[in-house]
Backbone as JSON, one array per atom type, in Angstrom:
{
  "sequence": "MKIEEALLILTSTKTREMTVKDAVSILELVTKNPETIKKALKYAEEKGIIRREGKKIYVSPEAWTREKVKIRERSCESACNRCGIKIKHCYFLIFDEKEFGPFGSECVRRML",
  "N": [[83.74, 102.26, 109.67], [85.26, 104.54, 108.96], [87.74, 103.83, 109.99], [88.53, 101.69, 108.35], [88.74, 103.07, 105.91], [90.76, 104.87, 106.56], [92.9, 103.13, 106.96], [93.15, 102.08, 104.42], [94.15, 104.26, 102.98], [96.52, 104.69, 104.42], [97.99, 102.36, 103.87], [98.54, 102.74, 101.25], [100.45, 104.61, 100.76], [103.43, 106.4, 99.62], [105.65, 105.29, 100.74], [106.87, 102.62, 102.81], [107.83, 103.05, 105.26], [107.55, 105.36, 107.89], [107.22, 108.27, 110.01], [105.47, 108.44, 113.16], [104.11, 110.83, 113.31], [103.86, 111.49, 110.57], [102.19, 109.39, 109.77], [99.89, 109.95, 111.24], [99.21, 112.37, 110.05], [98.54, 111.47, 107.5], [96.32, 109.86, 108.1], [94.59, 111.81, 108.89], [93.43, 112.63, 106.59], [91.12, 111.26, 106.31], [89.82, 111.46, 108.76], [89.56, 113.86, 111.36], [89.34, 113.35, 113.94], [90.9, 112.62, 116.9], [90.6, 110.3, 118.5], [89.57, 108.37, 116.74], [91.73, 108.18, 115.01], [93.69, 107.15, 116.76], [92.47, 104.7, 117.33], [92.49, 103.55, 114.78], [95.27, 103.26, 114.3], [95.92, 101.55, 116.41], [94.31, 99.31, 115.79], [95.43, 98.63, 113.31], [97.97, 97.89, 114.11], [97.41, 95.69, 115.79], [96.36, 93.9, 113.93], [98.52, 93.38, 112.36], [99.11, 95.0, 110.23], [100.62, 97.26, 110.41], [103.81, 97.97, 111.98], [105.14, 99.18, 114.93], [107.97, 100.94, 115.96], [109.38, 102.63, 118.31], [109.33, 105.93, 117.39], [108.72, 105.39, 114.81], [106.86, 103.97, 112.1], [106.12, 101.05, 110.36], [104.85, 99.82, 107.42], [103.4, 96.76, 106.75], [104.76, 94.5, 104.35], [102.91, 92.81, 103.09], [100.54, 94.17, 103.42], [100.83, 96.52, 102.07], [99.5, 98.42, 99.56], [100.17, 99.74, 97.15], [99.71, 99.89, 94.33], [97.0, 100.34, 93.87], [96.03, 102.94, 94.05], [94.79, 105.86, 92.45], [95.12, 109.04, 90.92], [93.18, 111.85, 90.4], [92.83, 114.87, 88.69], [91.24, 118.01, 88.87], [89.87, 121.16, 87.85], [88.95, 123.59, 90.21], [87.34, 125.48, 92.82], [88.13, 125.47, 95.91], [88.89, 124.13, 99.2], [91.73, 122.53, 100.55], [91.34, 119.3, 101.84], [93.11, 118.33, 103.67], [95.04, 120.29, 104.62], [93.68, 122.7, 104.5], [94.19, 124.93, 102.9], [93.34, 127.3, 100.33], [92.48, 126.2, 97.1], [92.84, 125.89, 93.53], [93.31, 123.96, 91.74], [92.3, 120.87, 92.08], [92.98, 117.78, 93.6], [92.14, 114.4, 93.63], [92.07, 111.39, 95.4], [91.72, 108.11, 94.37], [90.48, 105.05, 95.18], [89.71, 102.02, 94.15], [86.39, 102.21, 94.17], [86.1, 104.33, 95.88], [86.45, 107.75, 96.6], [88.59, 110.31, 97.64], [89.0, 113.6, 98.73], [88.74, 117.13, 98.08], [92.28, 117.71, 97.5], [95.25, 119.67, 97.78], [98.09, 120.14, 95.59], [100.56, 119.94, 96.96], [99.94, 118.53, 99.31], [99.1, 116.07, 98.24], [101.49, 115.2, 97.09], [103.05, 114.8, 99.41], [101.83, 112.6, 100.55], [101.71, 110.6, 98.6]],
  "CA": [[84.0, 102.55, 108.27], [86.35, 105.5, 108.88], [88.98, 103.13, 110.27], [88.88, 100.97, 107.13], [89.16, 104.06, 104.93], [92.05, 105.39, 107.01], [93.92, 102.11, 106.72], [93.32, 101.99, 102.97], [95.06, 105.33, 102.59], [97.82, 104.46, 105.07], [98.72, 101.28, 103.19], [98.76, 103.13, 99.85], [101.38, 105.73, 100.72], [104.6, 106.21, 98.76], [106.7, 104.6, 101.46], [106.43, 101.67, 103.83], [108.39, 103.52, 106.54], [107.19, 106.75, 108.16], [107.13, 108.62, 111.43], [104.1, 108.43, 113.69], [103.54, 112.12, 112.91], [103.47, 111.37, 109.16], [101.05, 108.48, 109.71], [98.72, 110.7, 111.75], [98.88, 113.34, 109.01], [97.86, 110.73, 106.44], [95.02, 109.43, 108.62], [93.75, 113.0, 108.97], [92.7, 112.78, 105.33], [89.83, 110.6, 106.49], [89.18, 111.95, 109.98], [90.33, 114.76, 112.23], [89.05, 112.88, 115.3], [92.08, 111.95, 117.46], [90.24, 108.97, 118.99], [89.48, 107.49, 115.57], [93.1, 107.98, 114.54], [94.31, 106.22, 117.7], [91.86, 103.38, 117.11], [92.97, 103.04, 113.49], [96.65, 102.82, 114.49], [95.9, 100.38, 117.3], [93.75, 98.21, 115.01], [96.43, 98.26, 112.29], [99.06, 97.19, 114.79], [96.89, 94.4, 116.24], [96.14, 93.05, 112.76], [99.78, 93.17, 111.65], [99.18, 95.87, 109.06], [101.78, 98.1, 110.68], [104.64, 97.63, 113.13], [105.69, 100.38, 115.53], [109.26, 100.88, 116.66], [109.62, 104.0, 118.78], [108.56, 106.94, 116.65], [108.61, 104.95, 113.42], [105.83, 103.0, 111.74], [106.46, 100.3, 109.15], [103.7, 99.14, 106.83], [103.73, 95.38, 106.39], [104.83, 94.3, 102.89], [101.68, 92.16, 102.64], [99.43, 95.13, 103.49], [101.12, 97.69, 101.23], [98.68, 98.3, 98.34], [100.59, 100.89, 96.36], [99.23, 99.95, 92.95], [95.56, 100.56, 93.75], [95.65, 104.35, 94.12], [94.82, 106.68, 91.24], [94.96, 110.45, 91.23], [92.42, 112.58, 89.39], [92.95, 116.32, 88.86], [90.14, 118.81, 88.32], [89.85, 122.57, 88.22], [87.89, 123.84, 91.19], [87.55, 126.52, 93.83], [87.84, 124.72, 97.12], [89.94, 124.11, 100.21], [92.33, 121.21, 100.71], [90.8, 118.57, 102.98], [94.17, 118.01, 104.63], [95.66, 121.46, 105.26], [92.74, 123.81, 104.52], [94.56, 126.03, 102.02], [92.48, 127.46, 99.16], [93.09, 125.6, 95.91], [92.13, 126.01, 92.26], [93.53, 122.68, 91.08], [91.98, 119.88, 93.11], [93.42, 116.41, 93.36], [91.33, 113.41, 94.33], [92.64, 110.04, 95.47], [90.67, 107.15, 94.05], [90.78, 103.66, 95.55], [88.58, 101.26, 93.63], [85.26, 103.11, 93.93], [86.09, 105.38, 96.89], [87.16, 108.95, 96.2], [88.91, 111.19, 98.75], [89.5, 114.88, 98.28], [89.88, 117.55, 97.27], [93.56, 118.02, 98.13], [96.17, 120.47, 97.0], [99.21, 119.37, 95.01], [101.58, 119.7, 97.97], [99.47, 117.46, 100.21], [99.12, 114.81, 97.48], [102.9, 114.8, 96.98], [103.52, 114.31, 100.7], [101.23, 111.31, 100.83], [101.93, 109.61, 97.56]],
  "C": [[85.18, 103.51, 108.13], [87.7, 104.82, 109.11], [89.45, 102.37, 109.03], [89.39, 101.92, 106.05], [90.54, 104.62, 105.28], [93.16, 104.4, 106.71], [94.17, 101.91, 105.23], [94.31, 103.05, 102.49], [96.45, 105.1, 103.17], [98.64, 103.4, 104.35], [98.99, 101.59, 101.72], [99.73, 104.28, 99.71], [102.61, 105.38, 99.89], [105.7, 105.41, 99.44], [106.13, 103.65, 102.5], [106.96, 102.05, 105.2], [108.07, 104.99, 106.72], [107.23, 107.01, 109.66], [105.68, 108.51, 111.86], [103.39, 109.71, 113.27], [103.06, 112.07, 111.46], [102.23, 110.48, 109.02], [99.78, 109.19, 110.17], [98.27, 111.7, 110.69], [98.13, 112.67, 107.85], [96.46, 110.32, 106.88], [94.06, 110.61, 108.74], [93.04, 113.3, 107.66], [91.29, 112.23, 105.45], [89.09, 111.17, 107.7], [90.12, 112.86, 110.75], [90.17, 114.34, 113.69], [90.24, 112.1, 115.86], [91.78, 110.53, 117.97], [90.15, 107.96, 117.84], [90.87, 107.19, 115.02], [93.83, 106.99, 115.45], [93.78, 104.81, 117.51], [92.36, 102.75, 115.82], [94.4, 102.51, 113.62], [96.72, 101.57, 115.36], [95.39, 99.15, 116.55], [94.77, 97.7, 113.99], [97.58, 97.48, 112.92], [98.62, 95.79, 115.25], [96.74, 93.41, 115.09], [97.41, 92.8, 111.95], [99.94, 94.0, 110.39], [100.38, 96.81, 109.18], [102.55, 97.53, 111.87], [105.23, 98.94, 113.63], [107.01, 100.07, 116.2], [109.61, 102.31, 117.05], [108.72, 104.97, 118.06], [108.41, 106.61, 115.18], [107.48, 103.93, 113.27], [106.26, 102.36, 110.43], [105.21, 99.58, 108.67], [104.16, 97.76, 106.37], [103.77, 95.23, 104.87], [103.55, 93.67, 102.33], [100.51, 93.14, 102.58], [99.61, 96.31, 102.55], [100.45, 97.53, 99.88], [98.95, 99.44, 97.37], [99.91, 100.99, 94.99], [97.76, 100.31, 92.8], [95.15, 102.03, 93.71], [95.79, 105.02, 92.76], [94.59, 108.12, 91.68], [94.23, 111.11, 90.07], [92.54, 114.07, 89.7], [91.76, 117.0, 88.19], [90.35, 120.27, 88.68], [88.71, 122.79, 89.18], [88.25, 125.05, 92.03], [87.15, 125.87, 95.14], [88.95, 124.92, 98.14], [90.44, 122.67, 100.34], [91.77, 120.55, 101.97], [91.85, 118.27, 104.03], [94.67, 119.25, 105.37], [94.76, 122.69, 105.3], [93.05, 124.97, 103.6], [93.6, 126.09, 100.82], [93.21, 126.93, 97.93], [92.2, 125.82, 94.69], [92.3, 124.76, 91.42], [93.37, 121.62, 92.17], [92.44, 118.5, 92.66], [92.59, 115.49, 94.23], [92.04, 112.07, 94.28], [91.51, 109.06, 95.26], [91.2, 105.75, 94.33], [89.57, 102.84, 95.17], [87.44, 102.23, 93.37], [85.18, 104.24, 94.94], [86.95, 106.54, 96.42], [87.36, 109.84, 97.42], [89.45, 112.49, 98.19], [88.48, 115.96, 98.52], [91.11, 117.83, 98.13], [94.36, 118.91, 97.2], [97.34, 119.62, 96.53], [100.27, 119.03, 96.06], [101.18, 118.57, 98.92], [99.47, 116.1, 99.5], [100.56, 114.3, 97.36], [103.44, 114.22, 98.28], [103.03, 112.9, 100.99], [101.68, 110.24, 99.86], [103.17, 109.96, 96.82]]
}
């Protein structure tokens, strides 16, 4: 399940081209487990969702689901799920019925 969620976020990013480091950073929204991240990238490559060229990753045009992501903002006292910084304005990424967050504004901008 974590792999599917990771790929959902990866294919919904603002760009179809990114570094491996950027892709890992995006996948860390779902899991901090390095093995799961490696499996997600390997699975995505095997299924044609992404293509790797050196240190670059390209999301397949067919897999890129940019229009499905929504962002919801709420006031809160929390920590960003990506970077851990304390936040008062929380942002949540919503894909169909799945909600990921909270994230700070800077982390949401980097991803989307």
